[in-house]
N, C-alpha and C positions, 0 to 999 in steps of 0.2 A: 165613663170618662175618667181619666185620672185627674186627681186633685179636688174632687167635690165631695170626697168622704164617703161616697156610696160604692158597693161592690157591684161588679158587673153582673148581669143575670147570665151567666155563661159559667159552667163548672169546668173542671180540668178536662173532661172528655171533650169538650169542644161543642156539645148540643145544648142549646137554650133550655132553660127550665121551662116548663109548661105553666102558664098563668093566665087568668083571664083578664079581659080588658078592664082597666081601671082599678086593679088591686097592685097592692105593693108587694114586692118578692118577699118570700119567707126568709127570716134571719137564719144565719149559718149557725150551726152548733157550736159551742165553746167549751173547751176542754175544762173540767172542774180544777180548781185551786187545791193544791197540796195541803192537807190538814194542818201541817205543822207551820205553814205561812199565814194561814187564815188570821190568827190573832193579831199578827204584826201589820195587817193592813187595814184593820177595822177603823182606825183612826185616819187614815189618809184618804179614805174615800167614802164619804158619809152615806151617799146614796147606794153603796153597793151592797148586796145581798149575798149570803154565803151560797157558792156553788153557781150564782147565776150569771156572772160576766167574768171574762179573764181580766186580771189587774194589769195596769200599765207597768212597763219594764222598769221605770223608775222606783216603784215600790219595792220589785224584787232586789233591786241592787241596794236599796236601804236596808232591806232585811237580811242581806248575805253575811254581814260580820257576826251575826248571832246564830249562823248555821253550826259552827263547831260544838256550841254546847249541846246541840241536839243530837250529833251522830258521832260516836267515838271513831268509827271506821274511817270516817273521812278526815279526821284529824290525823290519823297515821299516814294516810295517802298524801296529806299535805306536807308532812315531815319529810317523807321519801322524796317528794317533788323538789322540796328546798335543798335536800342533799344534791340531787342531780343537778340542781340548777347551779350550786356551789362549784360542783365538779367541771360543769361545762365552762363557767367564768374562768377557772383555773386553766382548762385546756386551751380556751380562747386567748388568754394573755400569753401562753407559750408559743402558740401558733402565730401570733402577731410578731413575735421576735423571729420565728422561723421564716416568715414571709420577708422580713427584712433582711435576713441572710440571702435570700434568693436574688435580691437586686443590691446587695452591697457593693460598694466601690473598694478599689484596692486600699486606698489610704485608711478606709473605716472599717476594715475586715477584722483586724485584732479587737477593736472596741466592740463590734457587733458579737464576736465570738464569746468575749467576756460576759457580755450581757445575757447571752443564750445560756451560759452556764449558771449564772446567777438566778435568773429566772426559773431554770429547771430545778435547781437546788430549793428555792423558795416555794414552788408550787407542787413539788413531787408528791407529798403526802394528801394535798387536797385534791389531786387527779383522781384519786383512787384506783378503781380498776383500769381506767384509761392510761394511767402512767407510764406503763410499759409500752404502748403503742406509740404514744406521743414522744417518748424518748427515742425510740427507734426512728421516728420521722425526723427528730432533730439531728440524729446521727447522720442519717443519709443525706440530709441537706446540708450539714457541715461538710462532708465528704464532696459534695458536688460544688459547693461555693468554693472549696480549696482548690478543686480542679479547674473550675473557671478562672479563679485569680491567677494560679499558675500559667494558664494558656495566655491570659492578658499580659502578663509581666513578659513571657517568651515573645509574643508578638511585639511588644514595645522595644525589646532589645533587638529584634530583627529589624525593626523599622529605623532604629538608631544606626546600626550598622550600615543599612541602605543608604540612609541620608549622608553618612561620612563618605561611603564609596561615591555617590553622586557629586558630592562636593569635590572631591579629588578629580573625578572625570571632568567636571566642569572647569576646573583650574587648568587641566591638560588641554581640553578644546579651546579654551581662551587663549592659552599660549600658542596653539597651533594657528589659530586666527589671526592672532598679532603678527606671527611670522608670515602668513601668506599676505597680510595687508602690507607688511613692510617690504617684502619681495617684490609684489605687483607695484607698488609706489617707485620703488628703484628702478623697475624695468621701464616703466612709462615715462620716468624723468629722463632716463638714458635715451629713449626713442625721441622725446621731444627734443633733447639737445642735440642729437645726431640731425634731426629734421632741420633745426635752424642753421647748422653748419653747412648741410647739402643745399640748402636755399641760396645761402651766400656764394658758395662755390659754383652753383648753376648760373646765377646772375653773372658771376666773373667771367665764366667760360662763354657766355652770350656775348658780353661785351667784347672779348678778345677775338670772337669769330666775326663780329661786325666791324671791327677796326682792320682785320687782316685781309689783304688783298687775295683775290683767287688763286693767283699764280704761287703765292707764298703760303698757302694752307696746307698744313700736315693732317690730313683728314684721318689717317689711321690713328695717329697719336690723340687728336683730339675726341676721336670716338671711344678709345680706350679710356680716356679720363672720365667721359661721361658715363661709361659703364661703371666704373670703379666708384662713382658717386652713389650708385643705387645698391651696390653688393652688400656693403656693411649696414646700411639702414634696414634694408629688407630682414636680415637677421634679427636686429633688435625689435623690429615690429613684430615679427612672429614670435620672439620671445615674451614680449609684453602680453600678447594675445593669449599665449598659454598660461602665463601666470595669472590671468585674470579668469580662466576657466576653472570654476570651482564647483565641485560637487556639493550643493547646499544640504542635501539629505543626510550626507554623511557627517555634517558638524552639528554637535549636539549643544547648543548654546540656549539661555533664556531667550524668550521671544523678544524682548526689548533689546539685549545685546545683539542678537543674530539680524534684527532689522537695521541697526545701526551700521553694523559690519556691512550688510548689502547696501546701504545708502553709499558708504564711502567707496564700495567697489563699482558702483553705478557711476560716481563721480569719476573714478578712474577710467572707466570704459568711455565716458564722453570725451576724456582728454585724450585716449588712445584712438577714438574715431576722428577726432580732429588731427591727430598726427596722420592717421591714414588719408585724411582728405588732402593734407598738405603734401603727402608722398605722392598721391594721385597727380597733383598739381605739378611736383617736380618731375615726375615720369612723363608728363605730357610736355613739359618744357625741355626735357632732354630728347623727346621725339622730335619736338620742333628744331632742336639744335642739329640733330642728325639730318632733319630734311633740309635745313639750310645749308648744311655741310654738303649735301648731295646737290642741291640746287646750284650753288656756288661752283662746284666742281663741274657740273654739267654745263653750266653757263660759260665756264672758262673753256671747255672742251669744244662747245658749239661756236665760240667766238674764234678760237683756232682754226676750226674746219672752216668756217665762212671766210676768214682771213686767207686760207690757202686757196679757197674756191674763188674769191674776188681776184687773187693775183693771176689765176688762169686766164681770166677774161680781159685784162687790161694790157695796153700795148707796153713794150718794154720802156723802163724808165719813168713811165706815168704812175699816178696814184689815183687816177679818175677812170671809170667805166663809160666808155664811148657807146654811141648807138649801134655801131657794128658788134661790139661785145655783148651788147643787150640781146640783139637777134641771135648771136651765137650762144648766148646762155639758154635762151628759149629752145633751141633746136638741140643742144647737147644734154642739157639737165632735163627738160621738160618733154623732149620728145616731139616737138611740133613747130612749124614755121609760123611765125606770128606775122600777122599783116603789118605792112609798113606804117598805116596810120595809127595802129594801136601803138606799136613800137615807139613811134615818134611821140605819141601823146603820153606814154609812160616816162619816156626819156626827159622830155621837158618838165615834167611835173616833180621829178627828184633831183634834177641837177642844179636847180636854184640860179645863181648867177654865175656858177663856174662852167668850165667847158665839158665837164662829165659829171657823173654821179659819184659821189665821195663813198668811202667804205661804210660810213656811219649809216647810210641809207640803202646799203646793198640788201639788207634782209627785207626792207620794205618793197625794193624791185622785185626780188624773187617772189614775194606773196602777190604782188600785182600781177606778175606773169603767171603764176599758178592760177589765179582766179580767171584770168583771161582763157588759159586752157580749158578750165571747168565750163566757162560760158560756151565756148566753142563746141565743146562735147554735148553741152545741153541743147544747143540749137540743132546739132546733127540729130540727137535723140528725138527732138520733137519733129523733125522733117521725117525719120524713119517711122516715128508712131503714126504721123498723118498718113504716110502711105500705107502702113499696115491696116490702119482703121478704115481707109477707102477699101481696100482689098477684102476686108472682113465684111463691110456692108455690101459689097457686091456679091460676095458669096451668100449672105443672107437673103438678098433679093432674089437670087438665083433659086436658092433652096425654097423660098416662099412660093415663088411661081410653080415649083414643082408640086408643093403641098396644096396649092389652090384647087387642083382637080380633085385630090382626096377629100378636102374639106367639102366640096360640093357634093361628093357621093355620100359622106357622113351625114351631111344635112338633109339629104334625100332620104337616108335611112331614118333620122330622127323625126322627119315629118310622117314617114310611113308608121313609125313606132307609135307617134302621138295619135294618129287615126285608128291604128289597132287598138291602143289602150282604150280610147274613147268607145269604140264599138264593143270590146269586150266588157266595160263596165256598164254598158246599156243592158247587158244581160243579167245584172244584178239589180236589187232594189223591188220597191212595191210594184212599179209597173210592169216589171218583167214577170213578176210572181202572178199579176192578175192577166197577162197575155195567155192566149191559147197556145196549143202545142204547134199549130201550123205556124203562127206569127214567130214564136220563139224560134223555130227551126229556120225560118228565113233570117231572122237576126243572127242566129249561130253561123249559117253557112257564110253570111257577110263578114262576120269577125274572123271566120277561119281563113276566108280569102285575104283579107287584109293582113292577118297574122302571116300568112303565107308570103304575101308581098313584102312585109317588113323583114321577114327572115332572109329572103333573096336580097334584099337591100342591106342588111346588116353583114350578110357573108361577103357582098361586094366590097363594102366599106373595109372589113377587116382584112381582105386579101390587099386592097390598095394601100392600107396602112403597114401590113407586112412587107409588101414590095418596097416602099419608102424606107422602112427600117433595114432593109438588107442592103438598099443603096447606101445608107448611112454607114453601115458596117464595112462596105468596100473601101471607103476614105478613112477608116478608123485609125490607121498607122499615121497617115499624114496629120489627121487631127490632133493625136497626142503630141505630135512634134511642135507644131506652130500655130494651130487653129482651136485652142481650147475655147474660146468665146463662141466661135461658129458651131463648135460641137455641143456646147451648153445651149445654144439657141435652137439648134436642130432637136436635140433631146427635150427640150421644153415644148416645141411645137408637136412633136410626136407624142410626148407624155399626154398633152391636152386632147389629141386625136383619139388615142387609146382610151383614156377616160371617156370621151363621149361615146365611144363604140360600146364600152363596157356599160354605160348607163342605158344605151339603147337594148342592149341584150338583157339587162335587167328588167326594163320594160316589157320586152318580148316575153320573158320567163313569166313575168306576173299575168300578161294577157293569156299565156298558155294555161296557167293554173285557173284564171277566171273562165276560159273556154271550156276546160275539163270539167270544173264544177257545173257550168250551164249544160253540158252534155248529159251529165248524170240527172240534173233537175229535169232537162227534156224528156229523157227516157223515163222517168218516174211520172212526169206529167202525161206522156203519151200512153202509158200503161193505165193511169187512172182514167183518162178520156176514153180510152178503149174499153174499159171495165164498165164505164158508165153507158156507152153505146151499146155494149152487149146487154146490159139490163134492159135498155130501152127496146132493142130489137126483140129479146126474149118476151118482153111483155107485150110488144105490139103483135107478135105472131100468135101468142098464147090467146090474146083478146080476140083476133082474127077467127082462130080456130073455135073459140067458144061462141062467138056471134054467129058464124057460119055453120056451125056443128060438124065440124071437120075432124076427121083423125089425122095422123102423121102422114098416111099414104095420101090421103086426099089433098093435104097442104103441099105436099111435094109435087103433086100433080099440078095443083093451081098455080104454084110459083113457076113451074117449068113451061106452063102454057102449051103452045103450038110447037115448041121446040122439042127435039129429041132428048136433050139432055139439059140439065139445070146449070146454066152458065152464070158468070158473075154479073153479066149486063141484064140478064133475065131477073136474077135476084134483086139487083139494084132497082129495076123498074118496078117490080112488085112492091118493094118497101116504099117507093115513091108514091104508088098510088093509095097506100094505106092511109086511114083518116086518123092522123096522129095529132094531138094538142099542140105539139111544137114539131114541125116538119124537119126531118133530117137534112142537114145541107153537106155534111161531110162525107161526099162521095168517096173518096179514098179510104176513109175509116170504114164504110159499109164493105168496100172490095177487100179491105184487109181482114175484116171478119170472116168474110167468104173464104179467104184463103187459109185462115186458121181453122175454119170448120172442114173444109175440104182436104186438108192436109197439104196444101200447096198445088193441088191437081186443079184443071181447068172446069172439072165437073163436080157438082156436090150431089152425092147419092142420097138415097133415102136412109141409109145406115148412118151417114154423116149427119144428116138433119136430126134424126131420132136421137144419136148419142149427145148432140149439142142440147137439145131441148130437155131431154130427160137426163139432165147432169146431176151433178152432186150439189147439195145444199147444205148450209151451216146455219144453225140456230142462232139468230141475233138477239131474240128476246123470249124469255121462258114461255112456254105454251104447252098444250095437251095433245096426246096422239090419240085420236077418236077411232072408234070401231067401224063407222060408217062415214059417208059423204055429209051426211046431216050434222049441223053444228051442235045439236043438242044429243048426239049419240053418246053411247057409253064410252068413257075414257079408259084406255088401256094403260097408259102411264104419263108420267110428266116428262117433258123434254127441257133440259137445261141449256144454258146458253154455251156454244161452242160444240155440241153434238153435231155429228155428221149424218145426213140422209141421203139417199139415192131415190130420184123421182121415178115413180111407176106410170104416172099420167102428167100430162100437161096441166098446170094450174089454171082453173077456170072459177067464175064467180057464180055464187048462188043467188037465190032470191033476196037474200039480205044484204047483199053487197060485199061478202066476205069471200076471198079468193082462197080457195082450198085445192089440196091435191092429195093423190095416194103416194105413199113413200115408204121405204124401207129402211130401218136403222142399220148404219153401217157395221157396228160391233156386234148387236145381238141378232139382227136379221128380222126384227118384229116388223110387221107390215100394218098399216093403218093410214087413217086421214088426219092431215095436219093443216092448220091454217097458215098461209103464206103471207097474205095482206088482210088487214082489218078493213071495216067498212068506212073508216075514217083515214085509210091511208097508211097506217101504222104497220111496218114490216116486221114480221117474226121470223121469216126465213130469207136468206141472201143466196144466191147462186154462188157456189165455190169459185172464189177469184181465178182468173186465167193467169194474172200477174201478181207476184207477192214480193215483199222485201224481207231480208233477213234481218231480225232483232237480235239475234244472239248466235254466236258462231256455233256451228254444227258440221259434222263431216258429211261429204257426198260419198256414198257408197255405190258399187257397181251394180248390185242386185237389190231387190227389195228387203232382203234379210239383212238385219243391222250388223251381223257378224261377217257380212261379205267384205271384199276389199274396199278400203277407203281410197278414193281418188285423190281427194284434198280436202280442205277445209273450207267451208262456205262462210265467209267473212261477214261481219256486220255492214248493214246497208247495201249489200249486193241485190241485185234484182234478178229475179228468176221467172221463167214461163212454165206454167203447169201442163203437162203433156198428156197425163192420164188421170183417171178418177182416183181419189185416195184408196188405199188399201190398208187393212189392219195385219200387221205382222208382229209377232212376239208381244202382244198386248200393247202394241204402239201402232197410231196411224201413220203411214208414209206414203209419200207422194213422188211421182216420176217427174223430173224437172230438167229444165235447160238453164244454165247459167248465161244471162245475157251479156255478161262482160267477155267471156273467152269461149261460149258455146259449148261448154262441157255439160254432157247428160248423164244423169245418174239418180239415185234415190236419196231423199232426206226425211228426217222426221219433223212432223208439225209442231210437236211440243214434247216435254219430259213429263211423263205421266208422274213420276215419282216425286219431283220437285215442283209440279204444276207450273212449269215455265214454258212460254211459246218460244219456238225458234223462228216462225215466219208470221206475217201479218200482212193483210191486203195493202196495196199501195195507196 
């Protein structure tokens, strides 16, 4: 630890010194004291022994002044060191002045230069060997300082000249600004003075027009005077506006002066804006004066015209309009014969206590007669409108009666569409999926019948709407002339009928889609049920052969019975008498199986029965191919899922309950015995299906060879019927099929061996 007076037990290398527990560390060796110093420290450290410990530094310092007496060489070195120190002091004093020269100001340059010369002269001999180097430094610094001082002086002179030029420019700009302000002030004052004069002249002109009668007005002169009022003031206002348009960026004045000048210009602009407002008021007043002149002149002309017209309908020498004159006015001026009661009413209203209507009330009489004519025209228009409305409503009713039969047909079509849609929708959903093929076919036939009825009804409705539309087109020209409302009514009714027909068509189309989808599902369901029935019949016939120990020929004879040939009825009767766990009730399905086996003939031959029962099988679960019928016989090879075999015997149960048969592998031709059903019912082989579905598009070829002509592409979800046992062609298993959609017959591949993808799968 630091500060406790003990040395750490760790040397410079970092490794601790080895020591035993409880021992103090060994002391560090101390360098012996120089023999010349030993006598001088004997009295300072009484307990010290010669060569035993290192003396304190204070003792060495006390002994240092006596060292020169001990060593002459050391004295010479000390003198050399003092000489160098004196040279260094001299160099330092000179360099201090040199440093001052580096930062000297212009006014102190001469004094600093004299100081440098004096210190160089005084310290030149003291600097010794460094004198020449320091003198060169001083000369270089003096030259640099002189150049710097000259640059400062030149810069100062340039700055003074620039200040003088700026002052001159400022004076010029100030004079220009003062002139602009003076001109702008003069222009604004001139505009204000002109505005005041113009206002007075405008008021005087208005008073003159108001006092002067219409007959004595000189409109042309007054208009010219009003126009001249504005011509001079417009020029003055424009001049003032131009004088206030100043480019402030071009005026170089101090900020305070420029701000003051802008404030004064702003004040002038406000005064000019006031002048413009007054000018606008004067212009409005001049326009009012012109309008007043026009109105007065127009009123004068109108009065003169009314006076002349009034004199036309009064009797000679009279100044009043009589009742006869009023009727004549209505007939000649307004072009109609006024009723006597209306004429008498107007005449009595405006004649007052006089015998006739005076000229002052003549314009009111004319207005009243004009109103009476308008009322008469309005009454006539209302009568005509009522007659037109009645005719329109009659035509609407007539057309509605025509459309009523069409609406009835459309309603029948809608009802049929509703029933068809309900029937088609019943073919979808969970209940339809659970129904048998026979029940589904009954529902499908009913839905098709309803759809056909709906189609007939829709076609009839469309024909009716089309006939009514053509009837409307026959009166199209007349409608455009004067029956637009009737035409719009007809168009609205027809549009509604057409929209209803289109909705029915949409429902029918949707029903068609549902029925089409149901047909596909029905066909798939029939195929699945047919496959199920086929498996049951195979198992039933094989079980009967096994129990009765019959071969195929004996089975054929047993089914045929007493008949000469095996017919469908005999086959059905034989199946009915077999002891099955679940009796077969689908007689139509059994007969369909008979037709498929016999190839559509009335008789099933022994060859047909043999081909059906010794059919192709597909491995559904991995199993072994044995050498013999016994279950524990030697295994020939393993059979994987999907491999195909051809039956050589009918499957039969052994003593352990396992159903086995002899078969031949389709690809290799190897023969052996294979397990068909386990003793617990687990299926290892399934008969190759009669009906299959396409899961991936593949071509249909004319021959079994894949390179033969392609007839078309078998699309996904298409159903096919297998016609023959699969064959191996070009390392691929191919089968002859008939497409149930269009009846096309050809060959397709079961799978793609390279990509390990199936093209067909059981329904």
